C-alpha positions in Angstrom: 104.8 24.0 74.1 103.7 23.6 70.4 106.6 21.1 70.1 105.1 19.2 72.9 101.7 19.2 71.3 103.1 17.9 68.0 104.9 15.1 69.9 101.5 14.2 71.8 99.7 13.9 68.5 102.6 11.9 66.9 102.3 9.6 70.0 98.7 9.2 69.7 98.9 8.4 66.0 101.7 5.9 66.8 99.6 4.0 69.4 96.5 3.9 67.3 98.5 2.4 64.3 100.8 0.1 66.3 98.1 -1.2 68.8 95.2 -1.4 66.2 93.1 0.8 68.6 89.4 1.1 67.5 89.5 5.0 68.4 91.0 7.8 66.6 94.1 9.8 67.9 91.9 12.9 68.6 89.6 10.5 70.9 92.6 9.9 73.2 93.0 12.5 75.8 96.5 13.7 76.7 96.0 12.6 80.4 93.6 9.7 79.9 95.1 6.8 81.8 96.3 4.2 79.4 95.9 0.9 81.8 93.6 0.1 84.4 89.9 1.1 85.4 88.6 3.9 83.5 91.5 3.8 81.1 92.1 3.5 77.4 91.9 -0.2 78.2 95.4 -1.2 77.1 96.9 -4.5 78.4 100.5 -5.9 79.0 100.7 -6.9 75.1 100.0 -3.4 74.4 102.6 -2.2 76.9 105.3 -4.4 75.4 104.4 -3.2 71.8 104.6 0.4 73.0 107.9 -0.2 74.6 109.1 -1.5 71.3 107.7 1.5 69.1 109.1 4.0 71.5 112.5 2.6 71.2 112.3 2.2 67.3 110.6 5.4 66.8 112.3 7.7 69.4 115.3 5.8 70.7 113.7 5.7 74.1 114.7 2.6 75.9 112.6 1.5 79.0 114.8 -0.8 80.9 112.4 -2.3 83.5 108.8 -2.8 84.4 109.1 -0.1 87.2 110.2 2.6 84.7 107.5 1.3 82.2 104.8 1.8 84.6 105.8 5.3 85.3 106.4 6.3 81.6 103.4 4.4 80.1 100.8 6.0 82.4 99.2 8.6 79.7 100.1 10.4 76.6 101.5 13.2 78.5 103.9 10.9 80.7 105.3 9.4 77.4 105.8 12.7 75.8 107.6 14.0 78.8 110.1 11.0 78.7 110.5 11.3 75.0 111.2 15.0 75.6 113.7 14.3 78.3 115.3 11.6 76.5 115.9 14.0 73.5 117.2 16.8 75.2 118.0 15.9 78.8 119.5 19.4 79.6 116.5 21.2 78.4 114.1 19.2 80.4 115.9 19.7 83.5 116.0 23.7 83.0 112.3 23.7 82.2 111.2 22.3 85.7 112.9 24.7 88.2 109.6 24.9 90.1 109.3 21.3 90.6 109.7 20.3 94.2 112.6 18.1 95.0 
């Protein structure tokens, strides 16, 4: 779990720097929605910049808009996708209680 917390902090810093956000990484909640009403207020240009940064920094390729909508919901969803990308076998083994 500590590695996930570190990853989330890295992602928040990356978002603040790459998207030039007017908030600090500590002000971004792990489960705060990134897009839409009541969210961090990101737009489609920010989404594109995030996709590029995730590929560059983590090697995570987001192939289509549907996948992007799933992954780019929150810092937690992005961290989960990066963790699965880094170690797909461990990610599957960690969620045996997830309903099918």
